N, C-alpha and C positions, 0 to 999 in steps of 0.2 A: 317632498315638494313635487307638485305635478310637472313643473317646468324647470329644467336645469339652467345653470348660468350659461353653459355653452350654447344652449338653444337660444337664450335671450340675446347673447352676444352676436350670434349669426344673424338673427333677425335685424338687430340694430345695424350691423355691418352692411348687410345687403340694402337696408333702407338708406343708410348714409351714402353708400356708393351709388345707389340708384342706377340711372342710365348713363352715368359718367363714362363708363367704358364704351358703351355704344356710341355716345356722342364723340368721344375721342377717336374711335375707329372711323366714324363717318368723316370727321375732319381730316384724318390722315388720308383716307381714300380720295377725298376731294383735292387735297394738296398734291397727291401723287398724280391724280388725273390731270390737274392743271399743269403740273410740271411736264408730264408726258406730252400734253397738247403743245406746250411751248417748244419742247424738244423736237417734236415732229414738224412743227412749222419752220423752225430754224433749219432743220435738215432739208426740208423741201426748198427753202430759200438757197441753201448752199448748192443743192443739186441744180436748181434753176440758174444760179449764177455760173456754175461750171458749164452747163449746157449752153448758156448764152455766150460764154467766152469761147467755147469750142466752135459754136456757130459763126461767131464773128471772125475767128481765125480762118475758118473754111471760106467764108465769103471774101475775106481779104485775099486769100490765096487765089481764089477763082478770078477775082478782079485783076490781080497782078498778072496772072497767066493770060487773061483776055487782052489786057492792054500791052503786054510785053512786045508782041510783034510790031505793032505800029510805032511803039516808042523806039525800038531798035532800028526800025527803018528810017525814022527821022534822024537818028544818030549815025546812020550808015554802018551799023555793026553787022557782022557776018553771022553765019549759022553756028559757028563754034561758040560764040558768045550767047547764043540762044540757050544752048544746053547748060551753060554755066549759070545763066540767070534762072533757068527753071530749077536747077539744083538748089540755088540760093533761096528761091521762093519756097521750095519744099522744106528746106531746113528751117526757115523762119516759121513756117506753118507748124512743123513738128514741135519746135520749141514753144510756140504758143499753146499747143495742145498739152505738152508736158507741164507747162506753167499752170495751166488751168486745173489739171488733175492734181498737181502737187498742192496748189492753193486749197483745193477742195479737201484733200486728205488732211492737211494741217488743220483747217477749220473744223473738219469733222472730228478729229481727235480732241481738239479743245472742247467742242460741243459735248462729246461723249463723257470726257472727264468731268466737266461741269455738271452734266446731268447725273452721273453716278454719285458725285459728291453731294449734290442737293438732295437726291433721293435718300442717301444715307443719313443726312441731317434730319430729314422729315421723320424717318423711322426711329432715329435716336431720340428725337423730341417726343415722339409718341410713347416710347418706352418710359422715358422720364416722367411724362405726364401721367401715365398709368400708375407708376410707382408712387407719385405724389398723391394722386387721388386715393389710392388704397391706404396710404399712410394717414391721410386726413380722415378717411372713413374709419380707420382703426382707432384713432384717437377719440373721435366722436362716439364710436360704438362702445369703447371702454367706459366712457363717462355715463352714457345713457343706460348701458347694461347694468353698471354698478348701481345706479339709482333705482332702476326697476327691480333688480334683485333684492336690494335692501327693503324696498316697499313690500315685496312678496314675503320676505322673511318676517318682517314686522306683522304682516297680516296673518301669516301662519302661526306666529307666537301668540297673537291676540286671539285667534280662533282656538288654539290649544288651551289658553288660559280660560276662555269662556266655557269651553267644554268641560274643563276640570272644575270650574266654579259651578256649572250646572250639575255635574255629577255629585259634587259635594253637597249642593243644596238638596238634590234629590235624596241622597243618603240621609241627610239630616231630617228631611221631611218624613222619610220612611221610618227612621228611628223614633221621631216624635209620635208618629201614628202608632208605632208598635207600643211605645210606653203608654200612650193614651188608652189603647185597647187593653193593655195589661192592667192599668189602673181601673178601667171600667169593669173588667172581669173580676178583679179583686173586690171591688165595691159591691158587685152583684152577688158574690158567693158569701155564705156565713163564715164568720171568723170564730175560731175557738182559741182563746188565749191559753197560754201555759197555765196549768193549775197552780194556784197559790197554796202554799203550805200554811195551814192554819191549825188552830187547836181543835182536835177532833170533837172534844166534849162541847166546845162552844158552838161549832157548826151543827152538831147533833141537836143542841138545844134550839138553834135557829130554825132548823128544818123540821123538828118534831120527830126525827128518826131516832130510834133507840141507839144508845151508845154502849150497850152491853159488850163487855170484852169477849164473851163467849168462851171463857176459860173454864166454866163450870162443867161438871160431868155431863156428857151427852151433847154439849153444844157443838154445832158443825164448824164454827170459826173460832179461832183462838183470839182474834181481835178484829177491829173495824177501822176503816180509814175513811175520812171525809175530805172532799175536795170542793173548792169553790170554783165555778166556771161561769163564763159569760157567753151567752148564745143569743145572737141577734139583738144585742143591747140589753139583755135581761140576765139577771144573776140567778144561778141555780146552785144547789148543794147536792153533790153526788155522793152516794154511800157505797163503799166497797167492803166486802168481807175477806179477811185474810185467813186462808186455810192453814192446817197444821203443816202442809207442805209448802207454805209461803206463796201460794197462788192467790191472785187478787180476783175477786168475783164481784161484778156489779150487782148491787142489790136494789137500787132505786134512786130517785132524785126528787127534789122538791124545790119550789121557788122560794128564794130567800126573802 
């Protein structure tokens, strides 16, 4: 067979699978791209929120430092209190900065863990989808390949049977032609039937040939033999002489 089952299966498998893998890859890439875009946006938001909190803490500190002298003057507080208040303002500012950084770090960790988990899910779903697509393609390919192969086998068997029938017909025709030619050749050539044994004296009388035995003194033959033969549909009498050494000599023929 010109095409093997494996070749047919591969063709049907590739046909069934088609561009499924390409489409699934494209879908995965789009999902990952969208996920990354969302991740980048959320990270940007976290950074912006942190920077905003740091800025607000700094502005608050600067305002408190700016307003502190007048506030202390109105309260009649001395210079020692100024230093104490400045230290308190700086501590509050540093605490606000630390809180902003810690909040950013916590949110960033949550964001990273979520992103990695979602990315793993997308890739796992892609692997499962590929396996499912290949399994479906395999099932369909087995069915289609089996049907195609059976058709090819049937066609091969039919072709072989037709070739054998044609060969047998040709052989029969050649044999018929040979027999016809042999019959024609036989019909065209003269036939000589086996000689019939008859009474020599009777045949001699029919043919007018002498039936002398030849046993008299000085005769060349000790006896004579007569045979009836058919040549081209006509009957003839053949005369033979039998010598003393038992040799048969043709002496003549006549139409019966």
